[in-house]
N, C-alpha and C positions, 0 to 999 in steps of 0.2 A: 798539415803543412809544416808543423813544428817537429815532425819526426819523433813523435812520442814512442817510447819503448812500451810495447804492449806485452801481454803475457805470453801466449804460445799458441801453437796449432797442433792438434792431435789427429791421428788416423789409426784405424784398426781394420784389418781385412781377414776374412775367413773364406777359404775355398772349399766347397762341398765336393768337388771332383778330385781333391787330393793334390792338385797342382801347386806349384810354388807361387807365392804371393809377392815376391820381392819386386818384380818390375812394376806391378800395380801400386805397391807401397811407395816406391820411389817417386812415381809420377804424382801420387796424391800429395806428397810432401813438397814437391816442386810447386804445386798449385797453392800451397799454404805458406810458401816461404816469406810472403809479406808479413806474416804474423810472428816471425822469429828469425833474426840474423845472427844471433850470438853462436848458436850451436844446433846440431841436429843429431838424431839417433834413430836406428832401426834395429828391431829385434824380431827374429823369426823363430818358428817352433815346429819341430818334427818329432817330438818326444824329448828333445833337448832344446835349450835356448841358444841361438846364434846371434851375436851382437856386433854391430858396427856403430861407432860414434866418432864425431869430430867437431872442431870448432869451425865457425863460418857458415857459408851458404851451401846448402845441399846442391844447388844448381852449379856450383863450382867443381864438383867431382869430375875428374877427367874421364874420358871415354874408356881408357885402359882400366882404370880403377873400377869403374862402374861395371865393366864386363866381368872382372874378377869377383865383384860382390854378388852379381847375379848367379854365380856358380857357388859361392861360399854360403850365402844366406838362404839355406834351403828350408822348406817347410810350407805347409798350407795355411798357417796362421801367422799373423804378423802385427806388430805395433810400431808406430812411427811418431816422431815428435820434432817440431822446430821450436826454438826457444829464444825469447828475450828474457834476460835476468831481471825479474821484479821481486825476487827473494834471494838471499844469499849474497856472497861476495863476488867482486868483479875482476879479481886478478885472473890471469890466464890459467894458472893452476887450479883455482877454485871453480872457474867456469867449466874446465875440463871434467873435474870431479862431479859437477852437478848436472852433467848432460843426462837427458832422459832419452828413452825409457830407463827406469831404474829398477834393478832387481835386488830384492832383499830376502834373507832367509837361507837356511842350509838344507835340511831334509825337506821342509816345505818351502817352496819358493813363491814369491809374489812379484810380479813385474807390472809396473804401472807407468803411464804417461798422463799428464793432466795439464789443464789450462785453467788458470785462476790464481788465487791467492788466499792463504789462510790467515785470518785476522788474529786469532788467539794462539798463534804458533808458539809463542814463548811459554804459555801455560802448558800446552801439550808436550812441548820438548822437556819441560821439567817433570811432567808425569811419566814420560818414557824413561827418563834417567832414573826415576824412583823404582821403576820396574827392572832396572838393570841393563837397559839398552845403551849402547854407545853410538856415536854419529861419525860417519865417514864423510858426509857432505855438509854443505852450509845452507842449502835451500830447504824450503818447506816440503818438497816432494818426499824427501826421506821420512819426514815426520808422518805424513799421510800413509806412506807405504808401511811403515813400522806399526802404526796403529791398526791397520787392516791385518797385518801379519800376527800381531799380538792377539787380536780378537779370534782369528782362526786357530791359533795355538791353544787358546783357552777353551776351544771346543765348539765355538759358534759356527753354524752353517754360514755360507757366504751371504745369504740374504739378511741374517741377523747381524753379521759382522759389519755389513754396509749400513744397516739401520742404526747401529751404535755410532758409526761415523757421522751420520746425518744428525744424530742427537747431540754429539759432543763437539764436532768441528764447525766453527763459525767461519763463514767466508764464501768464496766462489770456488767451485771445483767441478769441472766437467772431466770425468775420468774414464780412460779406457785401460783395461787390465787383463792380465793372463796368469792363471795359476799353473803350477808345475804338473798338474794332471791334464792340461790342455783346455781347461775351461776359459773361454773368453767372456769378459763381463764389462759392462759400462753403465755409468749413471751420471746424473747431474745433482748438484746440491738442492736442497728443498726450495730455494728461491730461484733456481734456474738462471743465474746471472750470466754465465758464459754459454755460448751456443754449442749445440751438438745435434747432429742429424744422422740418419741411417737409411740404407736402402739396399735392394737386391738388384743384381744384374738381370737383364731381360730373359736370359736363358736359365736363370735360377742357380747358376753354378757358383756365384760369388756374392758375399755379403760384405758391406762396408759401413764403417762409422767414421765421421770426420767432423771437424769444427765448422766447416762451411759446405754448402751444397756444391760449390764450384769444384771442390776436391772430388766429390762423387762424379760430377760431370766429366772430370778428366779421365775417368775410367768407364765412360759411357753409361753411367747410372743416372738416369734423368728423374725418375720418380723417387721421392724420399719422404720420410716422416720425421718429425721432431722428437728427440728423446725427451720424454716428459719428466719434469722435476719430481723427485720423491719416488721414482720407480727404479727397480733394478732389472737390467736386461742381462741374461746369460745365454751363451751359445755353447753347447757341448753335445758331442755325438751327433752333429748335424741338425740339432733341434734348438730353435730359438724360444726362450721362455721370458715372459714379461710379467713382473709382479710388483704391485703397489706395496711399498714397505714404510711409507711415511705419510701420516695424515696431515692435512693442512698445507701441503706444498702448493706454491703458486709462482708462476714464472715472473721474474723481474729482469728481463733481458737487458744487458748493458746498452744504454742509449748511444754510446760512443761508437758502437759497431756500425750504426747507420751513417754517421757523419764522417768517420775516418777509417776505422780499422778494417772492416770487411771489404772483400773484393766487390767491384760494382756489378759483377755478374752472379754474385751469390743472392740467394733468395731467403728472406725472413718474413714471416706473417703474410705469406702469399704475394709479396712484392719483391721485385729485383731491387737491390740497393741503389743502382743507378736511377731507377724510377723515383725512389724516395728522395734522393739528392736533388733531382730535377725539381721535384715538388717543393723542397726546401728553398730553392732559388726563386721559384714563383712566389712563394709566400713572402719572401723578403722584398721583392719588387712591389707587391701589393701593399704590404705593411708600410713601407717607406717610399710611397709613390712620388711624393713631392721631390725627394732627393734623387730618386731614380730618373725622373724626367730631366734633371739639369745636367746629367753627365753626358759626355761625348761617346765614351766607349766603355765596355765591360771587359775587365782583364782578370782572369782566374789565376790564383797561385796554384801551380800544379802539385800533385795530380788530382787529389780527391775533391778539389773545388770546381773542377771542369764541368761536371754534370750540373751542379748547382748554377754555375754561370750560364749554362744554356737555358735552364728554366727561367732565370732572371731575364735573359734576352727575349724569351718568348712573350713574357708579360710586358716588359718595358718597351720593346721594339728597338732598343739600342743595339748597335753592332757588338758582337763579341769577338775579341781577338786574343790569341794566345801569344801575347808579346812578352811574357815572362816564360823562359824555357828552362826546364830542369835537365841537367846533365845526368842521365840515368846511370852513367858509369862512375859517378862519385857516390860511393856506397856508404860513406861515413854518416852516421846518424847523429843529428845535432843534440839529441837528448842523452847520448851516452858518451859525450866528449867533455873535456875540461872547458871552462868558459873561454880560455884563450884559443884553444883549437877550434871551438865552435864557431867563433867569428871568422876565422880564416876559411874554414870549410864552407860556410854559408855564402861567402863571396864567390866561391868557385862552383858551387852547386847550381846557382841560378844565373842565367844570362838574360839580362833585361835589354830589350830593343828600345833604347833611349830615344833614338831619332824618331821613332814612331809615336812615342808618348809625349814628346816635348810640347808644352803648351796646351795639353789636353786636360779636361776634367774627367777623371776616371772613377769607375766603380770597381774597386779592388775586392774580389770575392775570395774569402778564406773559409776553411772548414771549421776552425776553432781558434781560440786564443787561450793558451795555457800560461806559459811564462811571458810570451810576447817577443822573445829574442829574435826569431827569424823575421817576423813581421816588422819589427822596429828597424832591423837592418835593411829590409827591402824598401820601406818608406823613406828612410834616410837617403838611400841611393837615388830614389825617384826625385826627392827634393833637390838634390845636387844637380839634376839634369832638367830642371825648370818644368816639371809637371805642374800644371796650373792648380788643380784641386785633387785631393785624394780622399775618397769617401769609401770607408771600409764596411763591407757587409759580411756578417759572420753567420754561417749556416747553423752552428751549434750555439745554444743559449750560453749566457755568461757563467763561467766556471767559478764557483765561490768556495769549493771545498776539495780536499784531496780525494783520491780513490784508494780504497782499501782492498780492491778486488782484482788487482792484476794490471793496472795502468800505473806507470812509474811517475805519477805526480803525487808525491807522498806527503807533502807538508803544506800548510796554509801559506807560509811566508814566501814560497817560491811562485805563487800564483800572481799573475798580473792584476787580478781583480781584488786581491787581498788588501783591505784598507784604502781602496780607491773607488771613487764614483766613476760613472761612465765618462764624464767630462775629464776626470783625472787620467783615466785609462787612455783616452783619446790624445791627451797632451803627452803622456808617456810614450805612446806609439809614434806620435808626430803627425797624425792625420787631421783632416778638416772635420770629419764626423766619423763616429763609429756606431754601427747599427746592428745590434744583436737580434738573432731569432728570438722570439718569445717562446716560453715553454709551452704555451697553449698552441701556438702554430706548429711547433716541433712535433708535439704528440699528434696533432691533427694530420700532419704529413705522413707519419708512420701508420696511422689508422689503428693504433693499439695503445692501451694504457698500462699494459703489463710490462713496464719498463723500470729499470733502476735509474733513478734521477738524483742519486745521492750527491754527486758533485755539483748539482745545480740547486738543490733545495736543503742540503744537509740532513735530509730524511733518508737514512740508509736502511735497506731491507733486513739487515741482521742485527741482532741485539748487541753483540760485542763491538761491532763497527760503530754503532751509535755512541757507546761509551767512550771509545777511542776518539771519536770526533769531538765530543764535548770536552775531553781532557786536552786534546791537541789545540783546540781553539782557545781554551783558557790559557794555555802556555804561550801561544802565539800572541794573544792580546797583551800578555805581560812582557813580551819581547824576548822570551826564551826560545832559542833556536835549537831545533832537533837536527843533528848532523845526519842521521840515517833515515831509514823508513820508519814510519810511526809504528807499524805492526811489529818491528824488530827491536825498537828502542824504548817504547813507552811501557 
């Protein structure tokens, strides 16, 4: 509900029949547009790279422009990307420069698009500078691409070049890439923090990789497999090769995918996300049964809390009403605005049906509390219009630490829970009670323990992120404010 800026969404398509991929690539990115509103890019390949990039939403491309792109972006192989900037600068010029997919190299070219965040990016950038490389972009994508290019120039085969990345690069990275000889490749970091899936069309003529299964579904690919962490997948000369290149890899899928980021019709661990969210609502109603019984009505904050509110309704028996309505045409994201603009936009994004809520005791269902800005504004408006009691139920457990892997909640001080008890958070928000999902119930609802819970436990799955967390916490407790992202400043 707080409109967090997430990392990105990636897609790659290979047609065995030689046909153009651009229409399939476009629709896959439309289905992933919730993962990135800053920019989008498409690269196709027919022996040469053909590129189109722009700022904003891919769904905003005009029909005339789309028609011309379908003629210009030829080739049976393609990469696509939608982006939220969680690395690099936010000026319009820099956002344009950092649009993915990114192509580096001259005689040997490497094109990549990726979802995630590199935690040791400063150290890697310094190493590349010592090798003589210069940078045209501000994001960590160029760092990742240049490392891969350097390894290939040094004579390493693609599997060894990627293995060196898995050894040297700390962080989350689900990568799709294309070499200038037409080799498509893709892989996830050894911890498998960001999602990536793949599948074939029923007729066997098309192969596709994407961040979420819903993107495959948009091109009528229903059966899919998960890209296993620590493996390299290559597709060349119409043949798919899968090779394990890193020992000890284990998936630690970002837990926030289930509560907030992923589409409800995407599938992880054999469950649709909407099913997981319904179960999260049921568990809240069971865990806090005494409070659930005293409310008159259940009201979700749109959109990702709606499924959880339905599950809460199933267990509690209380009516669920969507009496807070989000204007889907207000596209400004609260987390990428200045504090002044954020307040103005929040008042216009949500229309609250106050006459329905006046005098009611309500269960306000939200997906998470990060900074608490949006929730605090909503509660304040409800108080002004004589809502009797406001009991907040949060489907995601209490966030106590930043994310280093591609969610733009980068410092301890910005978190609502930093330095506050549950009672103090409740007072800060202005509610009567605040009821967080327990970590135990959250993991149970997902039916998997292969999760990254770093922002909930401060136990991060990668070594350098753990070091950053300890240093950042030490600075925060001393009152030292970090202006930018921890991975880029510390």
